[in-house]
C-alpha positions as CSV (number, residue, x, y, z in Angstrom):
1,X,-80.8,-79.8,242.4
2,X,-82.8,-82.3,240.3
3,X,-85.2,-80.9,238.0
4,X,-88.9,-81.6,237.6
5,X,-90.2,-81.8,234.3
6,X,-94.0,-80.5,234.1
7,X,-96.8,-78.6,232.0
8,X,-99.2,-76.2,233.3
9,X,-103.0,-76.5,231.7
10,X,-106.3,-74.8,232.8
11,X,-109.7,-75.5,232.2
12,X,-111.7,-72.1,232.1
13,X,-109.1,-70.9,234.4
14,X,-108.8,-73.5,236.9
15,X,-105.2,-74.5,236.3
16,X,-103.5,-77.8,237.1
17,X,-99.9,-78.7,236.9
18,X,-99.6,-82.3,235.2
19,X,-96.4,-84.2,236.3
20,X,-95.7,-87.7,235.1
21,X,-95.7,-90.1,238.0
22,X,-91.5,-91.3,237.2
23,X,-90.6,-87.3,237.7
24,X,-91.5,-87.9,241.4
25,X,-89.8,-91.0,242.1
26,X,-87.5,-89.3,244.8
27,X,-90.1,-87.2,246.6
28,X,-91.1,-88.5,249.7
29,X,-93.9,-86.3,250.9
30,X,-96.1,-85.4,248.1
31,X,-98.5,-83.4,250.1
32,X,-95.9,-80.9,251.2
33,X,-94.2,-80.8,247.7
34,X,-97.7,-79.6,246.6
35,X,-98.0,-77.0,249.3
36,X,-94.8,-75.4,248.0
37,X,-95.2,-76.1,244.2
38,X,-98.8,-74.7,244.2
39,X,-97.8,-71.4,245.8
40,X,-98.3,-68.7,243.7
41,X,-95.5,-66.5,245.1
42,X,-92.6,-69.0,245.8
43,X,-93.4,-71.7,243.6
44,X,-95.1,-72.4,239.9
45,X,-98.7,-71.7,241.2
46,X,-101.9,-73.9,240.7
47,X,-105.2,-75.3,242.0
48,X,-103.8,-78.6,242.3
49,X,-101.3,-81.2,240.5
50,X,-102.6,-84.0,238.7
51,X,-99.8,-86.8,238.6
52,X,-100.2,-89.1,235.4
53,X,-98.9,-92.5,234.9
54,X,-99.1,-94.8,232.1
55,X,-100.8,-98.1,232.6
56,X,-100.4,-101.6,230.8
57,X,-103.8,-103.0,232.3
58,X,-107.3,-103.6,230.8
59,X,-109.3,-101.3,232.8
60,X,-107.5,-98.0,232.2
61,X,-105.3,-96.6,229.7
62,X,-103.8,-94.0,232.5
63,X,-104.2,-93.7,236.0
64,X,-104.6,-89.7,237.6
65,X,-103.9,-88.8,241.0
66,X,-105.1,-85.2,241.8
67,X,-103.6,-83.3,244.9
68,X,-104.8,-80.0,246.5
69,X,-102.9,-77.4,247.1
70,X,-103.3,-77.9,250.9
71,X,-101.5,-81.5,250.3
72,X,-104.6,-83.2,250.6
73,X,-105.7,-86.0,247.7
74,X,-108.6,-85.4,245.6
75,X,-111.2,-88.2,245.1
76,X,-111.5,-86.5,241.6
77,X,-111.2,-83.0,239.8
78,X,-113.4,-82.7,236.5
79,X,-110.7,-80.0,235.2
80,X,-107.6,-81.5,236.7
81,X,-108.1,-84.8,234.8
82,X,-109.4,-83.2,231.8
83,X,-105.6,-81.4,232.1
84,X,-104.2,-84.6,232.6
85,X,-105.8,-86.4,229.5
86,X,-105.0,-82.9,227.2
87,X,-101.1,-83.5,228.3
88,X,-101.2,-87.0,227.3
89,X,-102.4,-86.0,224.0
90,X,-100.1,-83.0,224.0
91,X,-96.9,-85.3,224.7
92,X,-97.8,-87.9,222.2
93,X,-98.5,-90.3,225.0
94,X,-102.0,-91.2,223.2
95,X,-103.6,-90.7,220.0
96,X,-106.5,-92.6,220.4
97,X,-110.2,-90.7,220.3
98,X,-111.3,-92.2,223.6
99,X,-109.0,-92.8,227.1
100,X,-109.9,-94.3,229.9
101,X,-108.5,-92.7,233.5
102,X,-108.5,-94.6,236.5
103,X,-108.7,-92.0,239.6
104,X,-109.2,-92.6,243.2
105,X,-113.3,-92.4,242.8
106,X,-113.0,-94.9,239.8
107,X,-112.5,-95.3,236.0
108,X,-113.6,-92.1,234.0
109,X,-114.0,-92.3,229.9
110,X,-113.0,-89.2,228.0
111,X,-113.2,-88.5,224.3
112,X,-111.6,-86.1,222.5
113,X,-114.0,-84.2,220.4
114,X,-112.4,-81.0,219.2
115,X,-108.2,-80.3,218.9
116,X,-108.0,-76.8,218.6
117,X,-104.0,-76.4,218.4
118,X,-101.2,-77.9,219.9
119,X,-102.4,-77.7,223.5
120,X,-106.0,-76.9,223.4
121,X,-108.7,-79.6,223.1
122,X,-112.2,-80.2,223.7
123,X,-113.7,-83.3,226.0
124,X,-116.7,-85.6,226.7
125,X,-116.2,-87.1,229.8
126,X,-118.2,-89.4,231.4
127,X,-117.8,-89.9,235.0
128,X,-120.2,-92.0,236.8
129,X,-123.4,-91.7,238.7
130,X,-124.1,-89.3,241.7
131,X,-124.9,-90.6,245.2
132,X,-127.1,-88.4,247.6
133,X,-127.2,-87.8,251.2
134,X,-124.4,-86.8,253.8
135,X,-121.4,-89.2,254.7
136,X,-121.8,-88.1,258.7
137,X,-122.7,-90.6,261.1
138,X,-126.0,-90.2,262.8
139,X,-124.9,-89.7,266.3
140,X,-122.7,-86.8,265.2
141,X,-125.6,-84.5,263.4
142,X,-126.7,-82.7,266.1
143,X,-122.9,-81.7,267.0
144,X,-122.5,-80.6,263.1
145,X,-125.8,-78.6,263.4
146,X,-127.4,-80.3,260.8
147,X,-130.5,-82.3,260.0
148,X,-131.9,-84.5,257.2
149,X,-129.5,-87.4,257.3
150,X,-131.0,-89.7,254.9
151,X,-130.7,-88.4,251.0
152,X,-133.6,-86.0,251.2
153,X,-133.5,-83.0,248.7
154,X,-132.6,-80.9,251.4
155,X,-130.5,-80.8,254.3
156,X,-129.4,-77.7,256.4
157,X,-126.4,-76.3,257.5
158,X,-126.8,-74.1,260.7
159,X,-124.6,-71.2,262.3
160,X,-125.4,-70.9,265.7
161,X,-123.7,-67.6,266.5
162,X,-125.7,-65.9,264.1
163,X,-128.9,-68.0,263.5
164,X,-128.6,-68.8,259.9
165,X,-129.6,-71.9,258.5
166,X,-128.1,-72.6,255.0
167,X,-130.1,-75.0,253.0
168,X,-128.1,-77.6,250.6
169,X,-128.3,-80.3,248.3
170,X,-125.2,-82.8,249.2
171,X,-124.4,-85.2,246.4
172,X,-121.2,-87.0,245.7
173,X,-120.1,-86.6,242.4
174,X,-116.5,-88.7,243.0
175,X,-116.0,-85.4,245.4
176,X,-118.7,-84.4,247.9
177,X,-120.0,-81.3,247.0
178,X,-122.8,-79.0,249.0
179,X,-125.0,-77.4,246.4
180,X,-126.5,-74.1,247.8
181,X,-129.5,-72.7,245.9
182,X,-129.1,-68.6,245.8
183,X,-131.1,-65.8,244.3
184,X,-128.3,-63.4,243.9
185,X,-124.6,-63.7,245.1
186,X,-124.8,-60.3,246.6
187,X,-127.3,-61.5,249.3
188,X,-124.9,-63.6,251.5
189,X,-121.1,-63.8,252.0
190,X,-120.5,-67.1,250.2
191,X,-116.9,-67.2,250.6
192,X,-117.2,-67.2,254.2
193,X,-119.9,-69.8,254.1
194,X,-118.0,-71.6,251.9
195,X,-115.0,-71.8,254.2
196,X,-117.3,-72.9,257.2
197,X,-118.7,-75.9,255.2
198,X,-115.6,-76.9,253.9
199,X,-114.0,-77.4,256.9
200,X,-116.9,-78.7,258.9
201,X,-115.2,-81.9,259.7
202,X,-118.2,-82.9,261.7
203,X,-120.6,-82.6,258.6
204,X,-118.0,-83.3,256.0
205,X,-115.2,-86.0,257.6
206,X,-113.2,-85.6,254.4
207,X,-114.1,-81.7,254.0
208,X,-116.2,-80.7,251.1
209,X,-116.7,-78.7,247.7
210,X,-119.5,-75.9,248.0
211,X,-120.9,-74.7,244.9
212,X,-123.9,-71.8,245.1
213,X,-126.2,-72.1,242.2
214,X,-128.4,-69.3,240.9
215,X,-130.7,-71.0,238.5
216,X,-131.8,-68.7,235.1
217,X,-133.8,-70.5,233.5
218,X,-134.4,-74.4,232.7
219,X,-131.0,-75.0,230.8
220,X,-128.9,-72.4,232.4
221,X,-127.6,-72.0,235.8
222,X,-124.5,-69.8,237.0
223,X,-122.1,-70.6,239.7
224,X,-119.7,-69.4,242.4
225,X,-117.2,-72.1,243.6
226,X,-115.2,-73.0,246.9
227,X,-113.0,-75.7,246.5
228,X,-112.1,-78.4,249.3
229,X,-108.3,-77.8,249.9
230,X,-108.3,-75.0,247.2
231,X,-111.0,-72.1,248.0
232,X,-112.4,-69.7,245.6
233,X,-111.6,-71.0,241.9
234,X,-113.1,-69.6,238.7
235,X,-114.2,-73.5,237.5
236,X,-114.9,-76.6,238.5
237,X,-115.6,-79.5,236.6
238,X,-116.8,-81.4,239.6
239,X,-118.9,-78.3,241.0
240,X,-120.3,-78.1,237.4
241,X,-121.9,-81.2,237.2
242,X,-123.0,-81.3,241.2
243,X,-124.6,-78.2,240.3
244,X,-126.6,-79.5,237.3
245,X,-127.5,-82.9,238.9
246,X,-129.1,-80.7,242.3
247,X,-131.0,-78.6,239.8
248,X,-132.5,-81.5,238.3
249,X,-133.0,-83.3,241.3
250,X,-134.7,-80.3,243.0
251,X,-137.0,-80.0,239.6
252,X,-135.4,-76.5,239.0
253,X,-134.0,-77.7,235.7
254,X,-133.7,-80.5,232.8
255,X,-131.0,-82.9,232.7
256,X,-129.1,-81.2,230.5
257,X,-127.8,-77.9,231.8
258,X,-125.3,-75.1,230.6
259,X,-123.1,-74.0,234.0
260,X,-121.9,-70.6,233.8
261,X,-118.9,-70.2,236.1
262,X,-116.6,-67.0,236.2
263,X,-114.1,-69.1,233.9
264,X,-116.2,-70.2,231.2
265,X,-119.1,-72.6,230.6
266,X,-118.9,-76.1,231.2
267,X,-121.9,-78.1,229.4
268,X,-123.0,-80.7,232.0
269,X,-125.8,-84.0,231.3
270,X,-127.3,-86.2,233.9
271,X,-128.4,-88.9,231.4
272,X,-131.6,-90.9,231.9
273,X,-129.5,-93.8,232.6
274,X,-128.0,-92.0,236.0
275,X,-124.5,-91.3,234.0
276,X,-123.2,-88.0,234.4
277,X,-121.3,-86.1,231.6
278,X,-119.6,-83.0,231.1
279,X,-118.1,-81.3,228.2
280,X,-115.3,-78.7,228.7
281,X,-112.0,-77.7,227.2
282,X,-108.1,-78.1,228.5
283,X,-105.6,-75.4,227.2
284,X,-101.8,-75.3,227.7
285,X,-100.5,-72.5,229.6
286,X,-96.5,-73.5,229.7
287,X,-94.0,-76.2,230.3
288,X,-90.8,-76.0,232.4
289,X,-88.7,-77.4,235.1
290,X,-89.0,-77.4,238.9
291,X,-85.8,-77.7,240.8
292,X,-86.2,-79.2,244.3
């Protein structure tokens, strides 16, 4: 049995295990490995795995792949990548204030703003510009039960058997996110709606995150999260920035928003130049060995 070294971090309760790429050289099926590893009863347990690799190129310092608990690969994860960056500092793989991270959805820029203790850090992250609209072909619209394929402010998801129409803003922030505005989280079964929307591949060919957003005032929103490949989570960087972007896009808030999730508050900014920025922390839980 070969041990795989890892460290588990969390961002506001959204936990990721960080593994250096070289540790997985003998793993032929990363997806199957991740399913077993992330199981909270028979494995280490986490909301995903962040695979970190040091680079020698000019465009990025490290690369990071995010694998979901169901074995699928995410385009990006705000909390997962922050955990990976924290690992780089914790393991003394990096010491500069700024770090460039190559992800499946492009290079993201991180800046260490505070080291609380060994293993606990705050970071600012510039994560790119959002794209609006649904990733679905026009001839699939009727079958998917949707309308408004153009990047309009709202699209709608229809559950025919119940006659329920769910309005949402579709925005890609590195991952696709459907943002549903609600007056009260108790007014609908958001977990069931999230599950139905996530898995509607006619609507979202690669599935989607679903975030339910309650606007508190012009500077604050509260969210509940249904993550693609992970289900309900206590926090999500991509869902937090998507909620902030959608709230400003629909003129409900300003560009700078405090996004309150059950696990903690992420500061999100959609700048005038279109760049998205999130501020959050990553905390070490433990390190260990996993035998395969």
